[in-house]
C-alpha positions in Angstrom: 67.5 174.6 147.7 64.6 173.4 149.8 62.6 172.3 146.8 65.3 169.8 145.8 66.1 168.6 149.3 65.2 164.9 149.8 64.6 164.9 153.6 64.1 161.1 153.6 67.4 160.5 151.9 69.2 163.0 154.2 67.7 161.5 157.3 68.6 157.9 156.1 72.2 159.1 155.6 72.2 160.3 159.2 70.8 157.0 160.5 73.4 155.1 158.5 76.2 157.3 160.1 74.7 156.5 163.5 74.5 152.8 162.7 78.1 152.8 161.7 79.0 154.4 165.0 76.9 151.9 166.9 78.6 149.0 165.1 82.0 150.5 165.7 81.3 150.6 169.4 79.7 147.2 169.7 81.7 145.2 167.3 84.8 147.2 166.4 83.7 147.1 162.8 81.5 149.7 161.2 80.9 147.8 157.9 77.2 147.5 157.1 77.4 144.4 154.9 77.3 140.9 156.1 74.7 141.6 158.8 71.0 141.0 159.0 68.7 144.0 159.6 65.0 144.1 160.4 63.4 147.4 159.4 60.0 148.3 160.7 58.5 151.0 158.4 59.4 151.5 154.8 58.5 155.2 154.3 60.9 157.8 152.9 63.6 157.0 155.5 63.1 153.2 156.1 62.8 152.6 152.4 66.0 154.4 151.7 67.7 152.5 154.5 66.6 149.2 153.1 68.0 150.1 149.6 71.3 151.3 151.1 71.8 148.3 153.3 71.0 145.8 150.5 73.4 147.7 148.3 76.1 147.4 151.0 75.7 143.6 151.0 73.4 143.3 154.0 70.4 141.0 154.4 67.3 143.1 155.0 63.9 141.9 156.3 61.2 144.5 156.6 57.6 145.3 157.2 55.3 148.2 156.3 51.5 148.2 156.2 51.6 150.0 152.8 51.6 147.5 149.9 53.5 149.9 147.6 56.3 150.4 150.1 56.6 146.6 150.6 56.7 146.1 146.8 59.5 148.7 146.4 61.5 147.1 149.2 61.0 143.7 147.7 62.3 145.0 144.3 65.4 146.4 146.1 66.2 142.9 147.5 64.6 143.0 151.0 62.6 140.1 152.4 59.1 141.1 153.5 57.8 140.1 156.9 54.3 140.2 158.3 53.5 142.7 161.0 53.5 139.9 163.6 57.1 138.9 162.6 58.7 142.3 162.8 59.4 142.3 166.5 60.2 138.6 166.8 62.6 138.0 163.9 66.2 137.5 165.0 68.6 140.0 163.5 71.9 141.8 164.2 70.1 145.2 164.3 66.4 146.0 164.7 65.6 149.4 163.0 62.3 151.0 164.2 61.5 153.5 161.5 57.7 153.9 161.9 55.6 154.8 164.9 57.1 155.7 168.3 56.8 153.6 171.4 57.0 150.3 169.5 59.5 148.8 171.9 57.8 148.2 175.2 59.1 146.3 178.2 57.7 143.0 176.9 59.2 143.3 173.5 62.5 144.3 175.0 62.5 141.3 177.4 61.9 138.9 174.4 63.9 140.8 171.7 66.0 138.5 169.5 68.1 141.5 168.3 71.8 142.2 168.7 71.2 146.0 168.8 68.6 148.7 168.0 69.1 151.7 165.7 66.4 153.4 163.8 64.8 156.8 163.0 61.4 156.6 164.7 60.9 159.2 167.3 60.5 157.9 170.9 61.3 154.3 169.9 60.9 153.1 173.5 57.6 153.2 175.2 59.2 154.5 178.4 62.7 155.0 180.0 62.4 151.7 181.9 62.6 149.9 178.5 66.1 151.2 177.9 67.1 149.6 181.2 65.6 146.2 180.1 67.6 146.4 176.8 70.8 147.4 178.7 70.3 144.5 181.3 70.0 142.1 178.4 73.2 143.5 176.7 71.3 144.9 173.7 72.8 148.3 172.8 70.4 151.0 171.6 71.3 154.0 169.6 68.6 156.5 170.7 66.8 158.8 168.3 67.7 161.7 170.6 70.7 161.6 172.8 70.0 162.8 176.3 72.0 162.6 179.5 70.7 159.2 180.6 70.4 157.7 177.1 74.1 157.7 176.3 74.6 154.8 178.6 72.6 152.7 176.1 75.6 152.6 173.7 77.9 151.0 176.3 77.7 147.3 176.5 77.4 145.8 180.0 80.9 145.1 181.4 82.6 147.9 179.5 
């Protein structure tokens, strides 16, 4: 029934499945707990991800410009970051769940993340950014899998 469908929760479930797949490939362990995630964007999907990850035993740091979204994530157990901290906070997985193009070549070159997996469309500002992440050994689970994007899941040397 479309009137009872929670698209945010359904999308978050899909992102969590993709995240488990990424972790299985990169670490051989798909457990969500015991890791640190930074979520950019706490809307319907990002907020659901924050709650699910905290419930799984993960540390979650997050940012959203909306005060109510930040307050809800804080109540769920997330640590709230400032907008300037979201791309510079070290974590196991950075999760872009807001605007597209947030990861540009400069951000990728300085990224303190172990991997990238989120729900934002067009997370990278251009295809060259994927090459920067790959060269640095930062796996990226793309929002849309295309022929060239699948190489992002393979760690260098594999």
